[in-house]
N, C-alpha and C positions, 0 to 999 in steps of 0.2 A: 259734632258736625264733621263731615268728610272733607279733608283738605284737597283742593283741586290743584292741578298743575298741568303745564303743557306736556304733551306726550314726548317721551324721550325717543328719538329716532332709532337708537340702538335697541330699545325694548320692542319697538314695532317690528324691526327686522327679525328679531328673535322669534316673534309670533308667526311671521310669514314664512311658512315652510311649504312651498308649492311642490306637490308631488308630480313626478314625471308621468304623463299619461301612458297607460298600458293598453295594448291591443292583442287580439288573437284569442285562441281557445282558452288558454290558461287564465287570462284576465277575465274573460266572459264567465267561466265557471267559478272563478274565485269570488265573484260578486254574488254568487248564488248561496244564500244562507239557509234556505228552506227548500223543501220539495216543491212548494208553490213557485219559488223563484225559478227552479229548473223547468217547471211547466211553462212559465211565461217565456223563457228562452226557447223552449221546444216549439211553442206556437209560432214564434217569429221565424223560425228557421225551417219549418216543415210545411209542405203543401197541405191545404185544408183537408183534403180527403184522407190522407195518411194520419194527420193529427187527430181528426175527428173519429177515425176508426179506433184509436187508442183512448181518446178522452170520453167518447160517447158511451151510451148505454141503451137499454131497450125502452121503447114507447116514450113515456113522459120523463124517463130517467129518475123516477122517484126512489127506486131501490138504492142507487148509489148515493143520492143526496141524503137519504135517511141513514145509510151506513156511516157516512162521514159525520153527520150530525150526532149520531150516537156516541162517537168517540169524543166529540166536543162536549157532549152533555155528561161529563164525569167530574167527580170531585176527588182530588187526592187528599190523603191524610198522612202527612209526614210525621216521623218521630223526631223529637228535638233532643239535643245534647247526646246524639248518637252518631259519632263521627263515621263517615264512610269515605275515607280518603282514597283508598285503593279499591276500585270497583272491578269485580270479576264478571264479565258479561258472557262467559262461556256457558253452554248448556248441553246436556245430553239429549239427543233426539233420535229415535228409531235405530238404536244400536251404535251410534257414533256421536262425535263431538262437533258442535258448531261454535265458532268463536263469538258469534252474536246470536241473539234469540230470534233471528229472522233469516229467511232464505229467499231466493229469487223464484217467483211463481212462473208457471208455464205460460208462454204468450205465443200466439200464432202470427205468421206473416212477418216475423220480426225484422228481416232485412229490408222490408218495405219502409219501416220507420227510419232506419239509418243503415247504411250498407254493411257495417261491421256486424250487425245483428247478434245472433247467439254467441258468436266468437267473443264479442265484447263482454256479454253477460257472463259466460262461463269463465273467461279469463279473470274478470273482476271478482267473481265469486271465489274462485280458487285462491286468488291473492289475499282475499279477506278472510279465508277460512270458513266460508259459509256454503250451504248447498245451492246448486243450480239445477233447475227443473226444465227439461226440454219438452216442448209440446209435440204431439203427433202432427200438428200443423206448422211445425217449425220449418225454417228455411236453411238450416244447417244439419247435416246428417248426424246420426248417433255417433258414428265413428269419429267424425271431425270434432265434435264436442269433447269426446274422450281425449283426443290429441291435444286440444286446447287446455283441458283441465285434467291432466293425467293422474295427478295425485290428490285431487280434491274429491268432494262428494257430488256425484252426478245422479239426479233422479229423472225418471221418465214419466210423462203424463200420457195415458192411453185413452183414446176414443175407441169404442167398439164399432167397427165398420159393417156395412151390409155384407161385404165380402169378408167373412171372419178370418180367412187365411191371411189377409193383409195385416190385421191386428195381431194374429199369432206370430207372424214373421217379425213384427216390430218388437214383440215381447222377447223373442229369441235373440234378436240382435242386441237389445239393451242388456240382456243378461250376459251375453258373450263379451260385451264391451265393459263389463264390470260396474254397471249402474247398480246402486244398492237398494233403491226404493222405487216402487211403481205406484203412480197415482191413477187409479181406476176412476174415470170421471163419469158421473151419472146425471148431471144436470143439463145435458144437451141432447135430448132425444130429437128435437127439431131446433132450427135456428130461431133465436129471438128476433123481435121486430126492431131492428136498429135503424131508426129513421134517418139519422144523420148520414149513414152510408147510402141510403136510397136517394136522399136529396143531393148528395155530392156525386152521384153516379159512380160510386166507389166499386172497383172491380179488381180481380186478380187475373192477370197482371193489370196495372193501371193503364187506362186508355187516355190518349191525348184528345182533348176537345178544346173548343174556344175558351171555356171556363177554366180548365186546368192550365192552359197556356198562360192566360192572364194571371192566374194565381201563382204561377211559377216565376213570373218576371222578377219579383223581389227576392226570390230564393233560388238563384241559379246554381248554387253549390249543391243543392239536393239533386237536381237533375243531372249535373255533371257526374256526381258520384253514382247515380243510378245507371247512367248510360255508359260509364267507363269501367264498370265492375261486372263480374259474372251475372248472367241472366237470373232474374228472380224466379225461383221455382221452389215448390215444396220438396223437401228432402226425403220425405217418406211416402208421398202420394204422387200419382201421375195426373190426377185430375186438376185441370186449370180452366180458367175462363168463366166469366159470369160474376154475379155478386157473391158476397160472402154467404148470404143466405142460401143461394143456389148451390154453392159448393157444400155447405154443411148438410143441407137436405138431401143431396144426392149421395153423399158419402156415409153419413151417420145412419144408424139403425134405431128407429123409435121403439123397437120391440125388445131391446136389451132387458135382461132379467137377472135374478139371482143365480140362475143356472150358468149364465155367462161369467158372473163373478167367480163361481166355483171352478169353472174351467180355467180361468186365468190364475186362480190361486194354485191350482195343480201345476201349472206351467212355470210359474215364477218362483225362483229360488230365494229371493230376497224379501224385504219388508213390503207388505201390501197395504196401501192406504186407499180409502174411498173418498173422493173429492166431490163436494156438492151436496153434503148432508144438510138438511134444513128443518129437521124436527127431532124431538127426543125419541119417539118410538123407532124411527129408522136407525138412529144411532145405536140403540139397544139391540135391535135385530142384527145389525152388522157386526157388532162385537160378539154376539152369540154365534155368529157365522164364522168367526175366527180371523177377522181382519186385524192387522196390527195397529191401525190408526184411522182417524177420520179427519177430514178438513171441513169445518163449518164454512160454507161458502155459497153465495148465490150467483157465482160466476161474475163477480164485479158488477152486478146489476144488469148484465148484458143478455140475460135470458128472460126470466119471468119478472116483469115489473111488479112492484108491491110485494115482492118476496120477503120472507122473514129476514131480519137483520142479524147476521152471524154473531156480532159482538154482544147483542142483547140476549141471544140464545145461549151463549157460552156458559154462564153459571149453571143453568139447568142441565145441560148435557154433561158438564164436568161432574155434577152431583150424581148423575146416574151411571156414568161409565168411566169417569176419569181415573179410577183406581185400576181399571182393567185394560186400558188402551191409551194410546197417544192421541190427545185432542188438539188439533191445530185450528187456526182461524185465518181467513183472509177477507178481502173486500173492504175498501174504504180507508186503508192505512196510509196516512200521509205525514205522519210525525212519529218520532221515536217515543213520544208519550203514549201514542196509541198502542205501541208494542208493549211498553211497560205495563199499561193497564190490562192488556190481554193476558200477559203472563201472571199478573197479580190475581186475576180472576180464574186462574186454573189452566190456561192454555199451556201446552208444552212447547209450542213453537208457533211462529207466524210466517206468512208469505206475503211478499209485495210484488205487484204486477205493474200497475200504472206508474208507480214511483220509479221503477226500474226503466220503463220505456221513456218517461220524461227525461231521465238522465241520458239515456242512449240518444234520443233526438237532440238533446242540448249539446252533446259533445262526444258521441261515440264511446269508446272504452273509457276515456278520461271522464266523461259525463257519468258513466255508471259508477266509476270509482268515487266520484264526488257525491253521488246519491248515497252510497254506502257510508261515506265519511259523515255526511250530514245526519243520517239516522243514528249512527253510532254515537256521535257527539250528543244528540238529544237524549239518547238512552242513558248514557253515562251521567249527564248532568241531572236528569230526572231522578235517577237512583240515588245520587249523592244528596239531592235535596230531600228525598224521602228518608234518608238515613239508612239506606240499604246497601250492603257491600257485595252481594251476589244475587244472581237471578233466583236462586233457591229461597232467599229470604223474603221475596215478594209474596204477599198474602192477600186474600180478599179484603181484609180490614184496611188495606192501603187505598182502596178505591170504592167509591159509591157511584152507581149508575143513576143519574137523575132522570126522572120520568117526564118525557115530553109527549111521546106517543105511548099510550097505555090502553089495553083492551077495555072495551065497554063492559061494565059489570052486568052480570045476568040479572 
């Protein structure tokens, strides 16, 4: 039997350790333990139209849901009695080093999400030793990104415009600024049907309406930042006004072809990557065409809904072209375990877009730093639990993709 006694007041006081409440950005971000936590903070702090532009996808948003589900539907196979005390997360990608096996993906209209925009992303990437990718639809210039991240790896994402000279001028500027890799994007011949944007009346620049004013009342800091910082404009385009779909359809050229790819290849002195590959035959054709790498991506589910799931496609593509080119993957990454699984199945690198923007909306540069720290912690912990000391040690045997969606048998 347990002996009962009256509580000793001194013992009770020893247990009572009331922590002083903390407020402000550091306290807010410090409570974020996952990317989902950053997303929740971002949603509270950002007007609906800007948040939904980041968070949403095309049509019924099945592509992004399936991409995230595919990462959840994996099984890890750890090695036991194999210490992995000191984990090396560095990896070689496209002729250079990255301190972590992921970089920041290109995102458009970034200063709309939070006014620090690409400056926060490039600065955080440089500090972490990972690549930063600037979008053609970015809101910070090529030259200013270089100033922000002078010694880090800067990549540029290129859309081919109806006016080819605009695209050629961007290629030249990126090369002159010392960007080392160009992402030639092929999955946006026309704009996807992003219904959240339509329902929110989302436009560039944002327009005040009764709905936006009501939505802004609990988020005054966003509007203060927006109205007291330089005007939101595209850094590389002069086109403004209208919905995102209107802008994309007026600027992008649906007739882009392999001939355009060849032209850019001749112009660009660095590494050339094609972003938006969604099947094996196209991957093979591109490598035969001489590109340095491909990004398996369905544009974060923002273009063709029900598109192939990049992570599910990864093993097939790696089997066909992985020995000849750099295969990267994006879409749906929300956890460091997603990155580890991708690397184990043969990816040479991964890119994060929404996770980056959730961090940005949650706390500007500090929020992006926090996003990187969360993913790094998850990567390191997962590798240690797998008994893996370096990225190079990750192998397909460490991961099984579980079948939830499988093709119907013939």
